[in-house]
C-alpha positions as CSV (number, residue, x, y, z in Angstrom):
1,X,53.4,140.0,13.6
2,X,53.0,138.1,10.4
3,X,49.6,137.2,9.0
4,X,48.0,133.7,9.6
5,X,47.4,131.6,6.6
6,X,44.1,132.0,4.8
7,X,43.6,128.7,2.9
8,X,40.9,130.1,0.6
9,X,43.3,132.9,-0.5
10,X,46.0,130.3,-1.2
11,X,43.7,128.3,-3.4
12,X,42.5,131.4,-5.3
13,X,46.1,132.6,-5.9
14,X,47.5,129.1,-6.8
15,X,44.5,128.3,-9.2
16,X,44.9,131.8,-10.8
17,X,48.7,131.5,-11.4
18,X,48.3,127.9,-12.7
19,X,45.6,128.9,-15.2
20,X,47.1,132.2,-16.4
21,X,50.8,131.4,-16.3
22,X,52.0,127.9,-15.4
23,X,49.9,125.9,-17.9
24,X,51.0,128.1,-20.9
25,X,54.6,127.9,-19.7
26,X,54.5,124.1,-19.3
27,X,52.9,123.8,-22.8
28,X,56.0,125.7,-24.2
29,X,58.3,123.5,-22.1
30,X,56.6,120.3,-23.4
31,X,57.5,121.4,-27.0
32,X,61.2,121.2,-26.2
33,X,62.7,117.8,-26.8
34,X,65.3,118.2,-24.0
35,X,66.0,114.6,-23.5
36,X,68.3,113.5,-20.6
37,X,72.0,113.3,-21.6
38,X,72.1,109.4,-21.3
39,X,69.7,109.3,-24.3
40,X,70.9,112.4,-26.1
41,X,74.7,112.4,-26.6
42,X,74.4,115.7,-28.6
43,X,72.8,117.7,-25.8
44,X,75.7,120.2,-25.6
45,X,75.6,120.9,-29.3
46,X,71.8,121.0,-29.8
47,X,71.2,123.4,-26.9
48,X,67.8,121.9,-26.0
49,X,68.6,121.6,-22.3
50,X,69.7,125.2,-22.3
51,X,66.5,126.2,-24.0
52,X,64.4,124.5,-21.3
53,X,66.6,126.1,-18.6
54,X,66.1,129.5,-20.1
55,X,62.3,129.1,-20.3
56,X,62.2,128.3,-16.6
57,X,64.6,131.0,-15.6
58,X,62.6,133.6,-17.6
59,X,59.3,132.5,-16.0
60,X,60.8,132.6,-12.4
61,X,62.1,136.2,-13.0
62,X,58.7,137.2,-14.3
63,X,57.1,136.2,-11.0
64,X,59.0,139.0,-9.1
65,X,59.3,137.0,-5.9
66,X,60.6,139.3,-3.2
67,X,64.0,138.2,-1.8
68,X,64.6,135.7,-4.6
69,X,68.1,135.2,-6.2
70,X,68.6,132.8,-9.1
71,X,71.8,131.5,-10.7
72,X,72.3,129.0,-13.4
73,X,75.3,126.9,-12.3
74,X,77.5,125.4,-15.0
75,X,80.4,123.2,-13.9
76,X,82.8,122.2,-16.6
77,X,81.5,119.3,-18.8
78,X,78.3,118.9,-16.7
79,X,74.6,119.6,-17.3
80,X,73.5,123.0,-16.0
81,X,71.6,123.4,-12.7
82,X,69.1,126.1,-11.6
83,X,69.9,127.3,-8.1
84,X,67.3,129.5,-6.5
85,X,67.3,131.0,-3.0
86,X,64.4,132.8,-1.4
87,X,65.3,134.6,1.9
88,X,63.4,133.8,5.0
89,X,60.9,136.3,6.4
90,X,62.1,135.9,10.0
91,X,65.4,135.6,11.9
92,X,67.1,132.2,12.6
93,X,64.7,130.6,10.2
94,X,65.2,126.9,9.1
95,X,66.1,126.1,5.5
96,X,63.8,124.1,3.3
97,X,65.4,122.5,0.2
98,X,63.1,121.9,-2.7
99,X,64.0,119.7,-5.5
100,X,62.9,118.9,-9.1
101,X,64.4,118.1,-12.5
102,X,63.8,119.4,-16.0
103,X,65.4,116.7,-18.2
104,X,63.1,114.3,-20.0
105,X,62.8,110.6,-20.8
106,X,63.0,109.7,-24.5
107,X,59.7,110.0,-26.4
108,X,58.7,106.3,-26.6
109,X,56.1,104.9,-29.0
110,X,52.3,104.4,-28.7
111,X,51.0,108.0,-28.3
112,X,47.3,108.2,-28.9
113,X,45.8,109.9,-32.0
114,X,46.3,113.7,-31.7
115,X,48.8,113.3,-28.8
116,X,52.6,113.3,-29.0
117,X,55.6,113.8,-26.7
118,X,56.3,117.3,-27.9
119,X,52.7,118.3,-28.7
120,X,51.0,119.9,-25.6
121,X,47.3,119.0,-25.5
122,X,44.8,119.6,-22.8
123,X,42.0,116.9,-22.5
124,X,39.7,116.5,-19.6
125,X,41.8,118.7,-17.3
126,X,45.0,116.8,-18.2
127,X,48.0,118.4,-19.9
128,X,49.5,115.7,-22.2
129,X,53.1,115.7,-23.3
130,X,56.6,114.5,-22.3
131,X,58.0,115.9,-19.0
132,X,55.0,118.0,-17.9
133,X,54.4,115.8,-14.8
134,X,57.9,114.2,-14.7
135,X,59.1,116.7,-13.7
136,X,58.7,120.0,-15.5
137,X,56.0,121.3,-13.2
138,X,58.3,121.2,-10.1
139,X,59.9,124.7,-10.4
140,X,56.6,126.3,-11.2
141,X,54.9,124.6,-8.3
142,X,57.7,125.5,-5.8
143,X,57.8,129.2,-6.7
144,X,54.0,129.5,-6.6
145,X,53.8,127.8,-3.2
146,X,56.3,130.4,-1.9
147,X,54.6,133.3,-3.6
148,X,51.2,132.3,-2.3
149,X,52.5,133.0,1.2
150,X,54.1,136.3,0.1
151,X,50.8,137.5,-1.3
152,X,49.4,137.3,2.2
153,X,52.4,138.4,4.2
154,X,52.6,134.9,5.8
155,X,56.0,134.0,7.4
156,X,58.1,131.4,5.6
157,X,61.5,129.7,6.1
158,X,64.5,130.2,3.9
159,X,63.8,128.2,0.7
160,X,66.5,126.8,-1.6
161,X,65.3,125.3,-4.9
162,X,67.5,123.0,-7.0
163,X,66.4,122.0,-10.5
164,X,68.8,119.6,-12.2
165,X,69.1,118.4,-15.8
166,X,70.3,114.8,-15.6
167,X,67.9,113.0,-13.2
168,X,66.7,110.6,-15.9
169,X,70.3,109.7,-16.5
170,X,70.8,108.7,-12.8
171,X,71.8,112.2,-11.6
172,X,75.6,111.7,-12.3
173,X,76.3,115.5,-12.1
174,X,74.4,116.2,-8.9
175,X,77.0,115.1,-6.3
176,X,79.4,117.6,-7.9
177,X,76.9,120.4,-7.7
178,X,75.9,119.6,-4.1
179,X,79.6,119.7,-3.1
180,X,80.1,123.0,-5.1
181,X,76.9,124.5,-3.5
182,X,77.3,123.1,0.0
183,X,77.8,126.4,1.8
184,X,75.0,128.1,-0.2
185,X,72.5,125.2,0.5
186,X,73.2,125.3,4.3
187,X,71.7,122.6,6.5
188,X,68.1,121.9,5.5
189,X,65.5,121.0,8.2
190,X,63.1,119.8,5.6
191,X,63.6,118.5,2.1
192,X,60.7,118.7,-0.3
193,X,60.9,116.6,-3.5
194,X,58.3,117.1,-6.2
195,X,59.2,114.2,-8.5
196,X,57.3,111.3,-7.0
197,X,54.0,109.5,-7.4
198,X,50.5,109.4,-6.0
199,X,48.2,106.4,-5.4
200,X,45.1,108.4,-6.5
201,X,44.2,112.0,-7.2
202,X,42.0,112.5,-4.2
203,X,44.6,113.3,-1.5
204,X,48.3,114.1,-1.0
205,X,50.6,111.0,-1.0
206,X,53.9,111.0,0.8
207,X,56.6,108.6,-0.4
208,X,58.1,106.5,2.4
209,X,60.7,104.7,0.3
210,X,62.2,104.5,-3.2
211,X,63.8,101.6,-5.0
212,X,67.4,101.8,-6.3
213,X,68.2,100.7,-9.8
214,X,71.0,98.8,-11.6
215,X,71.2,99.0,-15.4
216,X,73.5,97.2,-17.8
217,X,73.9,95.2,-21.0
218,X,74.1,91.4,-21.0
219,X,75.7,89.9,-24.2
220,X,76.1,86.3,-25.3
221,X,78.4,85.4,-28.3
222,X,79.1,81.9,-29.6
223,X,80.4,82.2,-33.3
224,X,82.2,84.9,-35.2
225,X,79.4,85.4,-37.8
226,X,75.9,84.3,-38.6
227,X,75.4,80.9,-40.2
228,X,72.6,78.9,-42.0
229,X,70.3,77.8,-39.2
230,X,69.5,74.6,-41.0
231,X,73.1,73.7,-41.1
232,X,74.1,74.8,-37.5
233,X,71.1,74.3,-35.3
234,X,71.5,71.3,-33.0
235,X,75.3,71.8,-33.1
236,X,75.7,75.5,-32.3
237,X,73.7,76.7,-29.3
238,X,71.4,79.6,-30.0
239,X,72.6,82.7,-28.1
240,X,69.0,83.7,-27.2
241,X,68.8,80.4,-25.3
242,X,72.1,81.1,-23.6
243,X,70.7,84.5,-22.5
244,X,67.6,82.7,-21.2
245,X,69.7,80.2,-19.3
246,X,71.9,82.9,-17.7
247,X,68.9,85.1,-16.8
248,X,67.3,82.1,-15.0
249,X,70.1,82.3,-12.5
250,X,69.0,85.9,-11.7
251,X,65.2,85.5,-12.0
252,X,62.8,82.7,-11.5
253,X,61.1,82.5,-15.0
254,X,57.9,81.2,-13.5
255,X,57.3,83.9,-10.8
256,X,59.7,86.7,-11.6
257,X,61.3,86.4,-8.1
258,X,65.0,87.5,-8.0
259,X,66.9,84.6,-6.7
260,X,70.4,85.6,-5.5
261,X,70.2,86.4,-1.8
262,X,72.5,89.5,-2.2
263,X,69.5,91.3,-3.8
264,X,67.2,90.8,-0.9
265,X,66.8,93.0,2.2
266,X,64.6,92.5,5.3
267,X,61.4,94.6,5.1
268,X,61.1,96.9,8.1
269,X,57.9,96.1,10.2
270,X,56.8,99.7,10.1
271,X,56.8,99.6,6.2
272,X,55.0,96.3,6.2
273,X,52.3,97.8,8.4
274,X,52.1,100.9,6.1
275,X,51.7,98.8,3.0
276,X,48.8,96.8,4.7
277,X,47.1,100.1,5.7
278,X,47.4,101.6,2.2
279,X,46.3,98.4,0.4
280,X,43.3,98.2,2.7
281,X,41.8,101.3,1.1
282,X,43.4,101.1,-2.3
283,X,42.3,97.5,-3.0
284,X,42.6,96.4,-6.6
285,X,43.9,99.9,-7.6
286,X,47.3,98.5,-6.8
287,X,47.2,96.6,-10.1
288,X,44.3,97.8,-12.1
289,X,45.8,101.2,-12.9
290,X,47.9,99.5,-15.6
291,X,46.7,99.2,-19.2
292,X,46.0,95.4,-19.1
293,X,44.9,93.5,-22.2
294,X,41.6,91.5,-21.8
295,X,42.1,88.3,-19.9
296,X,45.5,89.1,-18.5
297,X,46.4,89.3,-14.8
298,X,49.1,90.4,-12.4
299,X,52.0,88.2,-11.2
300,X,50.2,87.4,-7.9
301,X,46.6,87.4,-6.6
302,X,47.4,89.1,-3.3
303,X,47.5,92.9,-3.3
304,X,49.9,93.2,-0.4
305,X,52.3,90.9,-2.1
306,X,52.1,93.0,-5.3
307,X,52.6,96.3,-3.3
308,X,55.7,94.8,-1.6
309,X,57.0,93.4,-5.0
310,X,56.7,96.9,-6.4
311,X,58.4,98.7,-3.5
312,X,60.7,96.4,-1.4
313,X,61.8,93.6,-3.7
314,X,64.3,93.5,-6.6
315,X,62.5,93.0,-9.9
316,X,63.8,92.7,-13.5
317,X,62.7,94.3,-16.7
318,X,64.3,93.7,-20.1
319,X,64.1,97.2,-21.7
320,X,66.0,96.7,-25.0
321,X,67.7,94.1,-27.2
322,X,70.4,94.0,-29.8
323,X,71.7,91.4,-32.3
324,X,68.1,90.6,-33.3
325,X,67.0,91.8,-36.7
326,X,63.5,93.3,-37.2
327,X,60.9,90.6,-37.9
328,X,60.6,91.6,-41.6
329,X,64.4,91.3,-42.1
330,X,64.8,88.0,-40.2
331,X,66.2,85.3,-42.4
332,X,66.9,81.6,-41.5
333,X,70.2,82.5,-39.7
334,X,71.6,81.3,-36.5
335,X,72.8,84.6,-35.2
336,X,76.3,85.1,-33.7
337,X,75.2,87.2,-30.7
338,X,72.2,88.3,-28.6
339,X,72.3,91.3,-26.2
340,X,69.7,92.6,-23.8
341,X,69.5,95.6,-21.6
342,X,68.7,94.7,-18.0
343,X,66.9,97.2,-15.7
344,X,67.0,95.7,-12.2
345,X,65.1,97.7,-9.5
346,X,66.7,97.3,-6.1
347,X,65.3,97.2,-2.6
348,X,65.4,100.7,-0.9
349,X,68.1,99.8,1.6
350,X,70.4,97.8,-0.6
351,X,73.8,99.5,-1.0
352,X,74.2,100.5,-4.6
353,X,77.9,99.4,-4.6
354,X,76.7,95.8,-4.3
355,X,74.5,95.7,-7.4
356,X,76.7,95.8,-10.5
357,X,79.5,93.5,-9.2
358,X,76.9,91.0,-7.9
359,X,75.1,91.0,-11.3
360,X,78.4,90.5,-13.1
361,X,79.5,87.5,-11.0
362,X,76.0,85.8,-11.2
363,X,75.7,86.3,-15.0
364,X,79.3,85.8,-16.2
365,X,80.5,82.8,-14.1
366,X,80.6,79.3,-15.8
367,X,79.0,80.4,-19.1
368,X,77.0,77.6,-20.9
369,X,79.0,76.0,-23.7
370,X,81.9,78.2,-22.8
371,X,80.1,81.0,-24.7
372,X,81.4,84.6,-24.4
373,X,78.9,86.0,-21.9
374,X,79.6,89.5,-20.7
375,X,77.7,91.9,-18.4
376,X,78.6,95.6,-18.8
377,X,77.2,97.7,-16.0
378,X,75.9,101.1,-17.1
379,X,74.7,102.7,-13.8
380,X,73.6,101.9,-10.3
381,X,71.6,104.3,-8.2
382,X,70.8,103.9,-4.5
383,X,67.3,103.6,-3.1
384,X,66.0,105.4,-0.1
385,X,64.0,104.7,3.0
386,X,62.4,107.7,4.8
387,X,63.4,108.6,8.3
388,X,60.6,108.6,10.8
389,X,58.3,111.7,10.4
390,X,58.7,114.2,13.2
391,X,55.5,115.0,15.0
392,X,55.4,118.6,13.8
393,X,55.7,117.5,10.2
394,X,53.0,114.8,10.5
395,X,50.7,117.4,12.0
396,X,51.3,120.1,9.4
397,X,51.2,117.7,6.4
398,X,47.9,116.1,7.6
399,X,46.5,119.6,8.2
400,X,47.5,120.6,4.6
401,X,45.8,117.5,3.1
402,X,42.6,118.0,5.1
403,X,42.5,121.7,4.2
404,X,42.9,121.3,0.4
405,X,41.6,117.7,-0.2
406,X,39.2,117.2,2.7
407,X,40.9,113.8,3.3
408,X,43.7,112.2,5.3
409,X,47.2,111.9,4.0
410,X,48.3,108.6,2.5
411,X,51.7,107.0,2.6
412,X,53.3,104.6,0.1
413,X,56.6,103.3,-1.1
414,X,57.4,104.1,-4.7
415,X,58.7,101.5,-7.2
416,X,60.8,104.0,-9.1
417,X,64.1,105.7,-8.2
418,X,65.1,109.3,-7.4
419,X,68.9,109.0,-7.0
420,X,69.2,112.3,-5.3
421,X,67.2,111.3,-2.3
422,X,69.6,108.6,-1.1
423,X,72.4,111.1,-1.6
424,X,70.5,113.7,0.5
425,X,69.7,111.2,3.2
426,X,73.4,110.5,3.7
427,X,74.3,114.2,3.5
428,X,71.7,115.5,5.9
429,X,70.8,112.7,8.3
430,X,68.8,115.0,10.6
431,X,66.6,116.3,7.8
432,X,62.9,115.5,7.4
433,X,61.5,114.6,3.9
434,X,58.3,115.4,2.1
435,X,58.5,113.4,-1.1
436,X,55.4,113.9,-3.2
437,X,54.4,114.4,-6.8
438,X,51.7,114.3,-9.4
439,X,52.4,110.9,-11.0
440,X,49.1,109.2,-10.2
441,X,47.3,106.4,-11.9
442,X,47.7,106.4,-15.8
443,X,49.9,109.5,-15.8
444,X,52.4,107.2,-17.5
445,X,55.7,109.0,-17.0
446,X,58.4,107.4,-19.3
447,X,55.7,105.8,-21.5
448,X,53.3,107.2,-24.1
449,X,50.5,109.6,-23.2
450,X,52.2,111.1,-20.1
451,X,49.9,113.6,-18.5
452,X,49.8,116.2,-15.7
453,X,46.5,116.2,-13.8
454,X,46.1,120.0,-13.6
455,X,43.6,120.1,-10.7
456,X,45.7,117.7,-8.7
457,X,48.9,119.7,-9.3
458,X,47.1,122.9,-8.1
459,X,46.2,121.2,-4.8
460,X,49.6,119.7,-4.3
461,X,51.0,123.3,-4.8
462,X,48.6,124.5,-2.1
463,X,49.7,121.7,0.2
464,X,53.4,122.6,-0.3
465,X,52.6,126.2,0.5
466,X,50.8,125.1,3.7
467,X,53.8,122.9,4.8
468,X,56.2,125.8,4.1
469,X,54.1,128.1,6.3
470,X,54.1,125.5,9.1
471,X,57.8,124.6,9.0
472,X,59.0,125.3,12.5
473,X,62.4,126.1,13.7
474,X,63.6,122.7,14.6
475,X,66.7,122.2,16.6
């Protein structure tokens, strides 16, 4: 018979491997500027993604996990993918698919003194640098969770680990790999995703939904070249104002509400209840985790409304602009064009196929002053809504959280997107999902001063180990 799980031994092993091996490896990984292909057109030539892949591959091999096979898959013209399989320790075992990514968001500006995107620094138990928490730690955590069980001779299911290299670009290569690897993946009973968020650092958080996203460029053009603003203003409409007018069709400028009905979905009653439960103990943490300036406030006074805005409603951010000179170079010119990048988060259950055509028709029809208004869609990714938790999973996940955190599990929707989850939900409709991660308050993935909370990551690794040990053969 296989041993039963000794939680104290799991903690000792996981803490040891994080301190001695994972933190140093992650520090080396942080130094590599392996930016996602969407933001680094030269990724093939500069070899940075390959360098990060190699670092992870070398580390995995050094762990000597019994029954592990690893390949780096390279489909023509696509980013590489790390595919790991760890054989089950018993017959007719279920398969658990574990997922993470190793590509990074661009560096962004505003890093604090002494910190930087590619300068790993540990302060107050946090490892700072781009990609440590989103999502470099995933492969290290997954392998250590499995090895913690092996150290004790505890039974575990068959584990498949997929680490992709284009998540931050919307995972365009993944569908091709999943098709290519379908036989080798098998049919997972449980999917564990290690790329999500946490409402605080005192318990494990399971993600119950993710928003989709639609991204594209909106451009307004009115004249063929810039002209003297004193001469033309009042006759030639300013393209910035045209952009404002057109955006007001999409978004209420007073409230931020997205207006066209095709971007709204009904919120399931169970999700509404969950939001109310979570907000009841989170309180103002819903909004006060952000770096507000003195005297500023959130878009609404009610925390439940804010939580639903963040998870179940479409919301717009303008993430870039073109046709506007830097302030120091801005002369008195009425400019010929203004362009802005739209990042529209979509409700979890909205079909992604709807988004870009709907945006195009709303923004391009009947342009003010007959201006040349164009919307060029860049990408649309689907959101995801969790299937109901099977009783066995609820039990084992709650047990894991109580064991390693001494608290109950918490559930929340995430405002961000993990394109692969929607894909997996369609592919494996019977699978259960544990979507968790280390992106808690202030961890600031995508922005400056991103950090990995080391102690929290250790405990999440222990919880994953516990869940693997408890994954039953489910028909």
